[in-house]
C-alpha positions, 0 to 999 in steps of 0.5 A: 813656654807659657802658651802652646797652640801647636796642638791642644791649647796650652796655657802655663804648662797645662792644657786645661787651665782655660776650660770655658769654650768661648774663653778658649776661642778668644784666647786662641784667636789672640794667640794666632795673631800674637803681637797684633790687635784683633778687631772686635768684629773678628772675635765676635765672628769667631765665637758666634759665627753667623748668629751673634747675640745683641750682647756680643760685645758685652759678653766678649768683654766678660770673656776677656775679663775672665781670661785676665783673671785666669792668667793672673792666677798663673802669675802672668802680668795683667797687661798680657792682654791689651785693650785697643779702641778696635779690639784686643791683643796679647803681648807674648815674648817670642820664647813664650809661644811655641808657634814663634819658637817653631818659626825661629827654628825653621828659619835657622834650619833654612839658613843652615841648608843655604850655608851647606850645613845639613847636619845643623839643619836637621837638628834645627828642623827636628827641634822645631817639629818636636814642638808639635803635640798634634793638630794646631788648636785641636778641640776648638771648633770655631771655623775662624780658629780652624781656618787659621790653625789649618794654615799652621798645620800646612806649615808643619807639613812643609817643614817636615818635607824640607827636613826629610829632604835634608835627612835623605841627603844625609843617607838617613832613609831608614830612620824616616820610613815609619814616619813617612809611611804614617804621614802619607797615610794621613795625607795621601794626596801630597805628592811630595811626601809620597815621592819622599817615601818612595826615595826612602824605600828605594834607598834601603833596597825596597824597590817593590814597596816603593813601586807599591806606594806609587801604585796606591798613589796613582789609584787615589789620584784617579779616584779622588781627583780624576788625574794622573800623578804629576810629572815629577812623581811619574819620573821618579816611578820610572827611575825606580823601575830602572833601578837608576836612582841617585839621591840628591840628583838634580831631577829628583824630588830631593831638592831645596824648594824653588825660589825664583822671586826677585829681591824685595826692595828694602825701601818698600814704603806706603803699601803695607795696608794694601799688602795686608788686604791682599794677603787676607783676601788670598788666605781667607777668601781662597783667591787663586788669581790676583790681578794687580793693575795700575798706571806706569810707575805705581809700584805694581811689581814691587807690591806683587813681590812683597805679597809673594814674600808674605805668602811664601810659607804657604807655597813651599814647593815653588815660587816662580817669577817671569817678566812678560814685557807687556809694556817695555821696549822689548816685544811681549813674551809670547805664551810659548816662550813664557811657559818654556822659561817657567818650566826651566825654573821648575828644573825641567831640562831643556830637552824635555820641553816640548816644541808644540805650545799645547804640549808645553802647556800640558807639561806645565799644568802637570808639573804644577798639579801636585805642588803648592806653587806661587807664580808671579806673571809680571808686566802682562800685556793682554789677557790672551798672553796670560790665560794659557799660563794659568795652572789648574792646580787648586793649591797654586796662586798666581799674581798678575801685574799689568798696566792694563785692566785684563778684563778678558780673563774669566777668573781673577780678583782685580785690584787697581793700585792708586798713587801714594798718599802725601805722608807715604810719598814723603816717607819714600822720598826720605828713604831714597834721598835721606830721611834727615835731609827730607825731615829738615825741609818738610814743606819742600819735601811735601811740594816735591811729592805733590809735583811728583803726583805721589807716583812711586816711580817719580818720587824714586827718581826725584829722590835719586837726583837728590841723593846724587846731588848732596849740595842741593836743598830739597827746595832746589828740586821743588823749584826745578819741578815748577820752573825748569824744563818741566817735571818730566825732564827733571824726573829722570835718572840714567836710563829710567824716566817717568816720560819713558814709562808713560810712552810705553803705555801710550804705544799700546793703545790704538791711534784713535785713543792716542789722538784723544789722549793728546787732546785731553792734555789741553783740558785744564780741570781736575775732572772732565766728562765724556762730552768734553772728550767728544768735543775735544776729539770732534767725535761722536759721544759713543766713540768718545766713550769707547776710546775713554774706556780704552785709556782707562784700561791702559791706566792713561786715564781714571774713571773717578765715577760713571762718566767722569774722568781725570788724568794724573798730573804727570800723565797730563803733562806727558800728553801736553808734551806730545801735543806741543810738537811743532807738527801738531800746532794746527791739531792743538789750536783746533782742539782748543777752539772746540774746547772753548766753544763747548764750555762757552755755550754750556755756560751761556745755556746755564746762565740764561736760566739764572739771569734776569731778562734784561741782562740776558741780552748781553750774553754771548750769542751764536750756535755751538759747534756741537749742540748735542753735547752742549744741550746734554751738559747744560741740563745738569745746571749749576752743578756742572758749573760748580764742577768745572769752575776751576777749568773755566777760569783757566780757560779764560787765561788760555784764551788770552794766551793762545790768541782767542780774544773774543772767546776770552771776554765772552767766557768771562761774561758767561760765567758772571752770574754763576760766579756772582751768585755762588760767591766765587768773587776771586774767580769773577775778578780774575776772569773779568780783569783778563777779559777787560785787558784783552778787550782793551788790547783789541779795541773792542769798546763794547766788550770793555764796557761789559767787562767794566760793568760786571767787574764792578759787581765783585767790588760791590759784593766785597764792599769796595764801593768807591772802586765799584762806582769808579768802574761803573762810571767808566762803563757808563761813559763808554756805553753812552758814547756807543749809544747802547741805551739798554746797557746805559740803563742797567749801569744807571740803576747799578750806580744808583744802588752802589751810591745808596749803599755807600751812604750817598742816597741823593747821588743814587736817586739822581741816577735812578731818576735818569734811569726812569726817564730812559726806561720809559722810552725803551718800553722794555718790561725786563729792564723796568723790573730790574730798575724797580728792584734796585730802586726799591732796595735803595728806598728801603735802605734810605727809610722812604718806606711809603715810596718803597712800598709803592715801587715794590708793589709795581715791581711784583705786579710786573714780575708776575706778568712777565713770569720772572721768578727771580724778580718775583722773589726779589719783589716779595722779599723787599715787600716783606722787609718794608712791611716789617719796617712799617710795623705790619709783622703778620703780612711781613712774615707771609711775604718773607716765607714765600720769598725764602722758598723761591730764593732757595728754589733758585739757589740765590744764597745771598737773597736767602741770607737777606730774608733769613736775617729779616725773619730773625729780626721778627723772631727777636722782636717777638721774644724768641732770641734763641730762634733768632740766633739760629736764623742769623747763623744760617744767614751768616753761612749763606753770606760767607758762601757768596763772599758778601762782606757787608752781609756777613757784618749785618748777620753778625751784628744781628746775631750779637743782638739775639745773643744779648737778648739771651743773656750772654752780654759778654759774647754779644759785646765781643762780637759787636767789637769784631764787626766794628773792626771789620766794618771800619776797615771796609769803610762800611759806615752803616754796619759800623754805626750798627756795631757801635749801637750794639756795643752801647746797648751792651754797656748801658747798664754797666758803663753809661759813659762808654755807652753814651760815647758809642751812641754818639759815634753811631749817630754821627755815622747814621746822620752822614748816610741819612739812615732812618735808624738815627731816630732810634739812636737819638731816643736811646741817647735821650733816655740815657741822659 
């Protein structure tokens, strides 16, 4: 063997071949974790402990370099020590490390014991023990090394005790007395060794000496620990006194260690990191009680058994397991019955188990006091059920699993078990259903795992269905999970089902918590807050929070952050099935009405802070059922809306499906401004299309007109101007027939802008003229500011700068008078753009700077992008193309976020100009061409013309003919839409000639 750690460090046959203290510590750490990478942080801690120098990593590299050189001298290959991004490792053949040879010898010995071959077992045990040359890694003072070395020393003592058991059965007591006497002197608190010495002395007729060993032990236990010897040692003492000692009897200490753990499943998947973490915490942090909780089906028991198996060598005296039936169809096992069963596992005869609970518990603690035992208390119901079962012995470990968080225990480190990640879930499916079968359909397998919510029990049941249906494709099961009778119905095999597992957890919570859980299944979002729960349950907020805590403790809900909760997909599905029972129809409809009411009024309250004064009048009115909850939620503002965006969209669909037509279109309308400004155009189109359909179905023309008007805004933002104009003309016709003068006005100015950006300025101005005549009769400042805003924008695009400047100033004056911050930001931005076009750069910069600040303050990303582009143009004109390019990139990000395709084309065209000015003509040319393709596809004539102009500028010096062709096409488009840019293109064409 080339390496030895079972004693002083030995390398290449000599104990002093590595002499430097730090090098010895590093090598010891690597050998203790042979075959694995030891992180640099652990090595640094081992070498320098609490005070590593700043150069620790560099010094560590030097240590490793010296070790490699030393190993090379010993003719060991250079790759023996390997480098990894996270640390270092050592590659050692098992036959070259004494600790590995020891472990294999012990395995062989234990196998011989199990096979009933004691002579062979003794030979293997003795060969393994002969490898020890003293305490593991003696002479190395590092605390990290010593902690791990002590674990090896513990293993040696446990193996010695097992070997002595075998030799006592082989009647070799005389050969053991000296060795046992020395071992007991070195380890006086080990009851098992003391009992074995008593047995050996008794076997050779030295009962008086055996009694003396007991008396000495009793004195030491009293002085050192303040306790009496354990029950087993006391019983052995009585038998020595009585002269009634039969070696190998069922009640003696000469027994094979107790192993009552269930078999670890062979397809254990996806929890290796969790197992490693728990083992490390127990080994290094001294954890005595480990709590493992998690939702039904998350694999708590399997995990506990694997952790127990990984730690088995540290607890050689007993490894016990009991199912407490805390969440099963059976009644939970009471503490008295549980401790009786555990005592029987320890070998205590039934007649010795006391009748009284306190006496039983006293005997249980006495039996474990001197043992290194591991106890798995599985499926616990409550803290009260397990608290009496916790041993007092310092060398015992208890693993407790439960579907509830056992917050009532005074000690214990909790660990909540999450679901598997995607890769782990697919791997588990493959192990159950067949790896080749799953690998052949990776997308379908991933979908099955997703539909199972990555829950181990659900995945096992899904895999079992596939395994028993060889003709099914994985895609067939994925389809059934979507379109069949529901995932819970599909995820069942024999007597096991996911729904049944959830039912047991559901039965453990209070009736009030059960009701809230059922109602929470209605919420369609990924997350919800306690106010939503209070609204659904129609209870006070404090009570809702208490009930949520109860559901969280039972793992029927998860608190993802303070005050924010979610339900696992399958648990939500289970809650929905409970609420779908016919007798709960009224409960369900009333709760859904409360859910819609809450979300509608919160959204309205937030929207009022962002909408212009004129458009606020079309927001749904009325008082909410729970104003206290609405006010608190609305105070969060836009973040609340963004967090609940998906839920709000689904709620609009639910309102249609469940027969709440008014709530349907009202909720769509309430979400409009926040969806529009936030760039959630898909959601805007979906909700308003649904709202339009419902309003048409019930014949509510006012609602129909509202849905048409706001639906058109999404098509406008997407540059689908003909569709937007068509919808607005329909809305205008309806609002005229209904006599809605204010709404007619807003539709007219929106039409004016839409015609203008589509290049039909004259048609747009006709709509603005009609709107101006109408607004004078309304005498409404809010409506007038909206009209001025849109008119100024259209005049600016048309190149009518003097008139645009006049309207813009009136707009700013009125916006400041009405203290409308949003309109003020619009007016300042437009005035800055107008002054820029008119050649007044300095005032333009001042106006744009203030407008940018306001738009950012208001969260108006589209407006922010517009202003950034304008400032970027000023920077480029002033000879700062690098700064201009950065601004246009920021503008592009903003336009992309809000989904404005025209704005994206504008930003990219301007960015290309700045890139060209930086000297990168090829990149600018490529970008202009991409914009041309996108703008042509959308029918955006102005941005097509700008892209053609940009391409011509890039080609002017290298291909004048191509440049002329592109400028000619650009000029034709600009003339079609009467753009003022046509004059610049005419000049460039003239210069080219």
